[in-house]
Phi, psi and omega in degrees: 000126183294142179283152179281142179295143178283153175085171182289151178286131181256156175293141182281130180277093185238354184269125176267185183300313184288334173297318179293319180297316178298317178301313181298318179295321179294317181297314182286324181084133179297337181268016189308320182284346186295312181298323185269358188303312186298307183292325179294316181291318178297316181296322182273003180055046173099353186263055185293319180298317180299318181294320180296320181290319178295317178298325179297318179299314179300316182289329177295315177300315181292324178298321177298317179296317177300314181298321180288323178290331176295334175293320183286326182230072188294344182252001186260295178066040184224133177299324178302315180293314182302311184288317182297323183273329184269326184255288181194141179304325179295319177291327175297321178297316179300317178297318179297321179294324176293323175298321179299322177296317177304311181298318184290329184281333186300314178298326177296314181301314182293323178296318178299312183295315179303318181295320180292319178295320179296324179295333176293334176272319183229076184293342181288341177274125185299153180304317182300324178294317179296321179300314178299317182297313185283327174298320178290320181297310182296320178294316180297318179299321179287325179295326179268011174055039175289126183240148174253128182284166179296328179292319177295318179297318179294321178296318178297319178297321178295320177297316177301318178299319178297316180297322178298316179298317179299315179298315181297322177294316178295321179295318179298317179298319181294314184293322181294338179267000176279153174300138182293122182256013180087174182299328184300328181293337180265342178261346183300326177300335178272321181205119176241108184299338182284335184235357187294134174211124181301320180296319179293319180296318178294323176297318176295323179295325178297335174273326181297339177304331181302333179301330188254356184300129180121345182297332182292344179295341180299325183293342180286350181263013187307323185283352182246013189251138171290130179050063185298329181296332178265310191287326178298315180296309182299316183294319181298316180291316182293325178296316177298320180293314180297312179299320180297318180292313180298316180297320180297319179295315180300315183290320179298315178299319180297320181291329177291323180288320183231086188296332181280185179226034173239129188229157176303322175217111186295331183287335178237037185302322185296329179295319179291326176295319177299320178297322177292322184285321187234353180098185185302325183294322179285326173305310183293320182295311180294319180298316180294319179299314181291326178296312180297317180298321182288326175298316177298317178294322179296319176300311183295316184291323180293316180288327175298317177293323178296323178293322178296314178297324177299316179298320179291323177292320179297329179269013179064020175281332175235162180309115189294323184299328181267305190279339179261012181278136177242128177290119192293327186288311184258357177057051178231153176282077189302315181301320181291322178298316179295318179300315181288331174297320177293321178296317179297320179297310181293318182295320181293334178279335186259321187261151171274166177299317181298314181293322178297317179297319179295319180293322175298314181290333175304310180290319182296316182294324175298317178295320179297319177299321179296319180294319177297319178294321179295319179295320177298316182295315185286316190261352176235303186298319184267354180276140177291322179267109185273098177271133184295330179294328178286346178263314189295313185299307180292328179294315178296319177300316179297313184293319180293317178297321177297316180298318179291322178297319178291339181274356174297156183295157181299316178301320180295319180292324179295312179297317180296318179295321177299318177301316182292322179297316178300315182294316181294319177298314179300315180296321180295318178293317184296326186249015179055055179078034180060035177259332179268183179298139184271163175295141177264141178242014174286133181280121181298145182270341189277353179274144180311135184237139173250112182286156179289152177281000000 
């Protein structure tokens, strides 16, 4: 009889580079720029392609920093951990609190989008009714521990890819039948002298960052990856590059079909563009695809936030009796799921899609700046051999993210700063001036997880 191996069982390192890339594309979704297209284009006064490309540059620098930090902490994969260990536990706490804002806003964002897409099919039903329905649906699916397998997620990504190809074909056919407007009609999506404003473009770029949110999730697979020190970095960068190229093509085609930046409904603008390019059938197809994709994202984001609250409750950062409770039958943080369902319901009734997206990016950009600062500290400041490449990449990533963070609207910055003040005050009281052990913002792995489609 064979003897049992000594020591704890480890995760099998079976994921290669392309497995990671596929995972990253599925998490971010090939249709990522479509939901944010309308508000992004309006803010940038028509320069949507430019905003997506600038955001890609910022995310590429940050992706390099994430990949390099994953080498140093292969089992953590958290901006909170990177900043707290490399810079200061207090700064790690600030980064973690900004991450919490990111997590909390995602279910609100998905509830708003689902409601808007549903209204395109049944406009006679009021928006508020749809908000209640989808907040209840997403909460109910998580309460019953409905999970989507990796095969289903891959199939959904393939369907999204097919829909994108269909849209691009319809857009090309539509544009080719338009009167020729000269070279300017094809370059205007990148630069229109009549409407260009650097401030407007940067404002649009601060929203375009939403297209790439999720690439940092690749680092959480470090323990299951072949050669993680190499593949995590390469996959993170390549996913940002692939998403950036695909998003740029989608956005460019949309701008050629609909050159202006005023839409019947700015939150679902891409659906109306699809309708202009292919007619009612393409309108319905794209709308249904985005609705299904957003339901999947809403499930994942709500449970991800519930897991974060569970970790904070378990660490006594929040009332443990409520937030650290696990429902024994389905092994889910039921109280947190219900709490976040109520938050999504209230937030979707009060906030617009644009403001929700900005608040999500407020937290994400702060975390990205923290990771870039951590990478600079570890690989340049503390190294005896000062390589200029170890300095330039994180510094540029930090500065571009800072510029985009400053380009968020004033109301978003006011709300975001208030959130940070509350969190920092709470942390200072909780830790006696940040002298005691800090609250943890690492998401526990042992709670049931629903992956994004």
